[in-house]
TIVEXBA-804493 format. One record per atom (N, C-alpha, C): x, y, z; atom name; residue in one letter. Coordinates in Angstrom, 1 decimal. Example, Ala and Ser with C-alpha at 12.3 -4.5 7.8 and 13.67 -1.06 7.14 Angstrom:
// residues 2
<atom><xx>13.2</xx><yy>-5.7</yy><zz>7.8</zz><site>N</site><code>A</code></atom>
<atom><xx>12.3</xx><yy>-4.5</yy><zz>7.8</zz><site>CA</site><code>A</code></atom>
<atom><xx>13.2</xx><yy>-3.3</yy><zz>7.8</zz><site>C</site><code>A</code></atom>
<atom><xx>12.8</xx><yy>-2.2</yy><zz>7.1</zz><site>N</site><code>S</code></atom>
<atom><xx>13.7</xx><yy>-1.1</yy><zz>7.1</zz><site>CA</site><code>S</code></atom>
<atom><xx>12.9</xx><yy>0.0</yy><zz>7.9</zz><site>C</site><code>S</code></atom>
//
This chain:
// residues 43
<atom><xx>-4.4</xx><yy>47.7</yy><zz>76.8</zz><site>N</site><code>M</code></atom>
<atom><xx>-4.4</xx><yy>46.3</yy><zz>76.9</zz><site>CA</site><code>M</code></atom>
<atom><xx>-5.2</xx><yy>45.8</yy><zz>78.1</zz><site>C</site><code>M</code></atom>
<atom><xx>-5.1</xx><yy>46.6</yy><zz>79.2</zz><site>N</site><code>V</code></atom>
<atom><xx>-5.8</xx><yy>46.2</yy><zz>80.4</zz><site>CA</site><code>V</code></atom>
<atom><xx>-7.4</xx><yy>46.3</yy><zz>80.1</zz><site>C</site><code>V</code></atom>
<atom><xx>-7.8</xx><yy>47.2</yy><zz>79.3</zz><site>N</site><code>A</code></atom>
<atom><xx>-9.2</xx><yy>47.3</yy><zz>79.0</zz><site>CA</site><code>A</code></atom>
<atom><xx>-9.7</xx><yy>46.0</yy><zz>78.2</zz><site>C</site><code>A</code></atom>
<atom><xx>-8.8</xx><yy>45.5</yy><zz>77.3</zz><site>N</site><code>Y</code></atom>
<atom><xx>-9.1</xx><yy>44.3</yy><zz>76.6</zz><site>CA</site><code>Y</code></atom>
<atom><xx>-9.3</xx><yy>43.2</yy><zz>77.6</zz><site>C</site><code>Y</code></atom>
<atom><xx>-8.3</xx><yy>43.1</yy><zz>78.6</zz><site>N</site><code>K</code></atom>
<atom><xx>-8.4</xx><yy>42.0</yy><zz>79.5</zz><site>CA</site><code>K</code></atom>
<atom><xx>-9.6</xx><yy>42.1</yy><zz>80.4</zz><site>C</site><code>K</code></atom>
<atom><xx>-10.0</xx><yy>43.3</yy><zz>80.7</zz><site>N</site><code>N</code></atom>
<atom><xx>-11.2</xx><yy>43.5</yy><zz>81.5</zz><site>CA</site><code>N</code></atom>
<atom><xx>-12.5</xx><yy>43.0</yy><zz>80.8</zz><site>C</site><code>N</code></atom>
<atom><xx>-12.4</xx><yy>43.0</yy><zz>79.4</zz><site>N</site><code>E</code></atom>
<atom><xx>-13.5</xx><yy>42.4</yy><zz>78.6</zz><site>CA</site><code>E</code></atom>
<atom><xx>-13.4</xx><yy>40.9</yy><zz>78.5</zz><site>C</site><code>E</code></atom>
<atom><xx>-12.6</xx><yy>40.3</yy><zz>79.3</zz><site>N</site><code>S</code></atom>
<atom><xx>-12.4</xx><yy>38.8</yy><zz>79.3</zz><site>CA</site><code>S</code></atom>
<atom><xx>-11.9</xx><yy>38.3</yy><zz>78.0</zz><site>C</site><code>S</code></atom>
<atom><xx>-11.0</xx><yy>39.0</yy><zz>77.4</zz><site>N</site><code>K</code></atom>
<atom><xx>-10.4</xx><yy>38.5</yy><zz>76.1</zz><site>CA</site><code>K</code></atom>
<atom><xx>-9.1</xx><yy>37.8</yy><zz>76.5</zz><site>C</site><code>K</code></atom>
<atom><xx>-8.8</xx><yy>36.8</yy><zz>75.7</zz><site>N</site><code>V</code></atom>
<atom><xx>-7.6</xx><yy>35.9</yy><zz>75.8</zz><site>CA</site><code>V</code></atom>
<atom><xx>-6.4</xx><yy>36.7</yy><zz>75.4</zz><site>C</site><code>V</code></atom>
<atom><xx>-5.3</xx><yy>36.4</yy><zz>76.0</zz><site>N</site><code>V</code></atom>
<atom><xx>-4.0</xx><yy>37.1</yy><zz>75.7</zz><site>CA</site><code>V</code></atom>
<atom><xx>-3.7</xx><yy>37.0</yy><zz>74.2</zz><site>C</site><code>V</code></atom>
<atom><xx>-3.8</xx><yy>35.8</yy><zz>73.7</zz><site>N</site><code>R</code></atom>
<atom><xx>-3.5</xx><yy>35.7</yy><zz>72.2</zz><site>CA</site><code>R</code></atom>
<atom><xx>-4.4</xx><yy>36.5</yy><zz>71.3</zz><site>C</site><code>R</code></atom>
<atom><xx>-5.6</xx><yy>36.6</yy><zz>71.7</zz><site>N</site><code>E</code></atom>
<atom><xx>-6.6</xx><yy>37.4</yy><zz>70.9</zz><site>CA</site><code>E</code></atom>
<atom><xx>-6.2</xx><yy>38.9</yy><zz>71.0</zz><site>C</site><code>E</code></atom>
<atom><xx>-5.8</xx><yy>39.4</yy><zz>72.2</zz><site>N</site><code>I</code></atom>
<atom><xx>-5.4</xx><yy>40.8</yy><zz>72.4</zz><site>CA</site><code>I</code></atom>
<atom><xx>-4.2</xx><yy>41.0</yy><zz>71.5</zz><site>C</site><code>I</code></atom>
<atom><xx>-3.2</xx><yy>40.1</yy><zz>71.6</zz><site>N</site><code>A</code></atom>
<atom><xx>-2.0</xx><yy>40.3</yy><zz>70.8</zz><site>CA</site><code>A</code></atom>
<atom><xx>-2.2</xx><yy>40.3</yy><zz>69.3</zz><site>C</site><code>A</code></atom>
<atom><xx>-3.1</xx><yy>39.5</yy><zz>68.9</zz><site>N</site><code>R</code></atom>
<atom><xx>-3.4</xx><yy>39.5</yy><zz>67.5</zz><site>CA</site><code>R</code></atom>
<atom><xx>-4.1</xx><yy>40.8</yy><zz>67.0</zz><site>C</site><code>R</code></atom>
<atom><xx>-5.0</xx><yy>41.3</yy><zz>67.8</zz><site>N</site><code>Q</code></atom>
<atom><xx>-5.6</xx><yy>42.6</yy><zz>67.5</zz><site>CA</site><code>Q</code></atom>
<atom><xx>-4.6</xx><yy>43.8</yy><zz>67.5</zz><site>C</site><code>Q</code></atom>
<atom><xx>-3.7</xx><yy>43.8</yy><zz>68.4</zz><site>N</site><code>L</code></atom>
<atom><xx>-2.8</xx><yy>44.9</yy><zz>68.5</zz><site>CA</site><code>L</code></atom>
<atom><xx>-1.5</xx><yy>44.6</yy><zz>67.7</zz><site>C</site><code>L</code></atom>
<atom><xx>-1.4</xx><yy>43.4</yy><zz>67.1</zz><site>N</site><code>R</code></atom>
<atom><xx>-0.2</xx><yy>43.0</yy><zz>66.3</zz><site>CA</site><code>R</code></atom>
<atom><xx>1.1</xx><yy>43.1</yy><zz>67.1</zz><site>C</site><code>R</code></atom>
<atom><xx>1.1</xx><yy>42.6</yy><zz>68.3</zz><site>N</site><code>I</code></atom>
<atom><xx>2.3</xx><yy>42.5</yy><zz>69.1</zz><site>CA</site><code>I</code></atom>
<atom><xx>2.3</xx><yy>41.1</yy><zz>69.7</zz><site>C</site><code>I</code></atom>
<atom><xx>3.5</xx><yy>40.7</yy><zz>70.3</zz><site>N</site><code>S</code></atom>
<atom><xx>3.6</xx><yy>39.4</yy><zz>70.8</zz><site>CA</site><code>S</code></atom>
<atom><xx>2.8</xx><yy>39.1</yy><zz>72.0</zz><site>C</site><code>S</code></atom>
<atom><xx>2.4</xx><yy>37.9</yy><zz>72.2</zz><site>N</site><code>S</code></atom>
<atom><xx>1.6</xx><yy>37.5</yy><zz>73.3</zz><site>CA</site><code>S</code></atom>
<atom><xx>2.4</xx><yy>37.7</yy><zz>74.6</zz><site>C</site><code>S</code></atom>
<atom><xx>3.7</xx><yy>37.5</yy><zz>74.6</zz><site>N</site><code>N</code></atom>
<atom><xx>4.6</xx><yy>37.7</yy><zz>75.7</zz><site>CA</site><code>N</code></atom>
<atom><xx>4.5</xx><yy>39.2</yy><zz>76.2</zz><site>C</site><code>N</code></atom>
<atom><xx>4.5</xx><yy>40.1</yy><zz>75.2</zz><site>N</site><code>T</code></atom>
<atom><xx>4.4</xx><yy>41.5</yy><zz>75.5</zz><site>CA</site><code>T</code></atom>
<atom><xx>3.1</xx><yy>41.8</yy><zz>76.2</zz><site>C</site><code>T</code></atom>
<atom><xx>2.0</xx><yy>41.3</yy><zz>75.7</zz><site>N</site><code>V</code></atom>
<atom><xx>0.7</xx><yy>41.5</yy><zz>76.3</zz><site>CA</site><code>V</code></atom>
<atom><xx>0.7</xx><yy>40.9</yy><zz>77.8</zz><site>C</site><code>V</code></atom>
<atom><xx>1.1</xx><yy>39.7</yy><zz>78.0</zz><site>N</site><code>S</code></atom>
<atom><xx>1.1</xx><yy>39.1</yy><zz>79.3</zz><site>CA</site><code>S</code></atom>
<atom><xx>2.0</xx><yy>39.8</yy><zz>80.3</zz><site>C</site><code>S</code></atom>
<atom><xx>3.1</xx><yy>40.3</yy><zz>79.8</zz><site>N</site><code>N</code></atom>
<atom><xx>4.0</xx><yy>41.1</yy><zz>80.7</zz><site>CA</site><code>N</code></atom>
<atom><xx>3.4</xx><yy>42.4</yy><zz>81.1</zz><site>C</site><code>N</code></atom>
<atom><xx>2.7</xx><yy>43.0</yy><zz>80.2</zz><site>N</site><code>F</code></atom>
<atom><xx>2.1</xx><yy>44.3</yy><zz>80.5</zz><site>CA</site><code>F</code></atom>
<atom><xx>0.9</xx><yy>44.1</yy><zz>81.4</zz><site>C</site><code>F</code></atom>
<atom><xx>0.1</xx><yy>43.1</yy><zz>81.2</zz><site>N</site><code>I</code></atom>
<atom><xx>-1.0</xx><yy>42.8</yy><zz>82.1</zz><site>CA</site><code>I</code></atom>
<atom><xx>-0.5</xx><yy>42.5</yy><zz>83.5</zz><site>C</site><code>I</code></atom>
<atom><xx>0.6</xx><yy>41.8</yy><zz>83.7</zz><site>N</site><code>R</code></atom>
<atom><xx>1.1</xx><yy>41.5</yy><zz>85.0</zz><site>CA</site><code>R</code></atom>
<atom><xx>1.6</xx><yy>42.7</yy><zz>85.7</zz><site>C</site><code>R</code></atom>
<atom><xx>2.3</xx><yy>43.6</yy><zz>85.0</zz><site>N</site><code>N</code></atom>
<atom><xx>2.9</xx><yy>44.8</yy><zz>85.6</zz><site>CA</site><code>N</code></atom>
<atom><xx>2.7</xx><yy>46.0</yy><zz>84.7</zz><site>C</site><code>N</code></atom>
<atom><xx>1.6</xx><yy>46.7</yy><zz>84.7</zz><site>N</site><code>P</code></atom>
<atom><xx>1.3</xx><yy>47.8</yy><zz>83.7</zz><site>CA</site><code>P</code></atom>
<atom><xx>2.1</xx><yy>49.1</yy><zz>84.1</zz><site>C</site><code>P</code></atom>
<atom><xx>2.6</xx><yy>49.2</yy><zz>85.3</zz><site>N</site><code>E</code></atom>
<atom><xx>3.3</xx><yy>50.4</yy><zz>85.7</zz><site>CA</site><code>E</code></atom>
<atom><xx>4.8</xx><yy>50.4</yy><zz>85.4</zz><site>C</site><code>E</code></atom>
<atom><xx>5.4</xx><yy>49.3</yy><zz>85.0</zz><site>N</site><code>S</code></atom>
<atom><xx>6.8</xx><yy>49.2</yy><zz>84.8</zz><site>CA</site><code>S</code></atom>
<atom><xx>7.2</xx><yy>50.0</yy><zz>83.5</zz><site>C</site><code>S</code></atom>
<atom><xx>8.4</xx><yy>50.4</yy><zz>83.5</zz><site>N</site><code>D</code></atom>
<atom><xx>9.0</xx><yy>51.1</yy><zz>82.3</zz><site>CA</site><code>D</code></atom>
<atom><xx>9.4</xx><yy>50.1</yy><zz>81.3</zz><site>C</site><code>D</code></atom>
<atom><xx>8.9</xx><yy>50.2</yy><zz>80.1</zz><site>N</site><code>R</code></atom>
<atom><xx>9.2</xx><yy>49.1</yy><zz>79.1</zz><site>CA</site><code>R</code></atom>
<atom><xx>10.5</xx><yy>49.3</yy><zz>78.3</zz><site>C</site><code>R</code></atom>
<atom><xx>11.1</xx><yy>50.5</yy><zz>78.5</zz><site>N</site><code>R</code></atom>
<atom><xx>12.3</xx><yy>50.7</yy><zz>77.7</zz><site>CA</site><code>R</code></atom>
<atom><xx>13.5</xx><yy>50.2</yy><zz>78.5</zz><site>C</site><code>R</code></atom>
<atom><xx>14.6</xx><yy>49.8</yy><zz>77.7</zz><site>N</site><code>K</code></atom>
<atom><xx>15.8</xx><yy>49.3</yy><zz>78.4</zz><site>CA</site><code>K</code></atom>
<atom><xx>16.6</xx><yy>50.5</yy><zz>78.8</zz><site>C</site><code>K</code></atom>
<atom><xx>17.2</xx><yy>50.4</yy><zz>80.0</zz><site>N</site><code>K</code></atom>
<atom><xx>18.0</xx><yy>51.4</yy><zz>80.5</zz><site>CA</site><code>K</code></atom>
<atom><xx>19.3</xx><yy>51.6</yy><zz>79.7</zz><site>C</site><code>K</code></atom>
<atom><xx>19.7</xx><yy>52.8</yy><zz>79.5</zz><site>N</site><code>K</code></atom>
<atom><xx>21.0</xx><yy>53.1</yy><zz>78.8</zz><site>CA</site><code>K</code></atom>
<atom><xx>22.1</xx><yy>52.9</yy><zz>79.8</zz><site>C</site><code>K</code></atom>
<atom><xx>23.2</xx><yy>52.4</yy><zz>79.2</zz><site>N</site><code>T</code></atom>
<atom><xx>24.4</xx><yy>52.1</yy><zz>80.1</zz><site>CA</site><code>T</code></atom>
<atom><xx>25.2</xx><yy>53.4</yy><zz>80.4</zz><site>C</site><code>T</code></atom>
<atom><xx>25.1</xx><yy>54.4</yy><zz>79.6</zz><site>N</site><code>G</code></atom>
<atom><xx>25.9</xx><yy>55.6</yy><zz>79.7</zz><site>CA</site><code>G</code></atom>
<atom><xx>27.2</xx><yy>55.5</yy><zz>79.1</zz><site>C</site><code>G</code></atom>
<atom><xx>27.5</xx><yy>54.4</yy><zz>78.4</zz><site>N</site><code>R</code></atom>
<atom><xx>28.8</xx><yy>54.2</yy><zz>77.8</zz><site>CA</site><code>R</code></atom>
<atom><xx>28.8</xx><yy>54.8</yy><zz>76.4</zz><site>C</site><code>R</code></atom>
//
């Protein structure tokens, strides 16, 4: 996703190409190092 952004593509265009939501794309571009999975509660 970051490579697409480096090519000056719009978030909506990246999302459409990857078939994921634009929110997911923008969150990933803002913080590419974060862990995307939800933490298990252990219960």
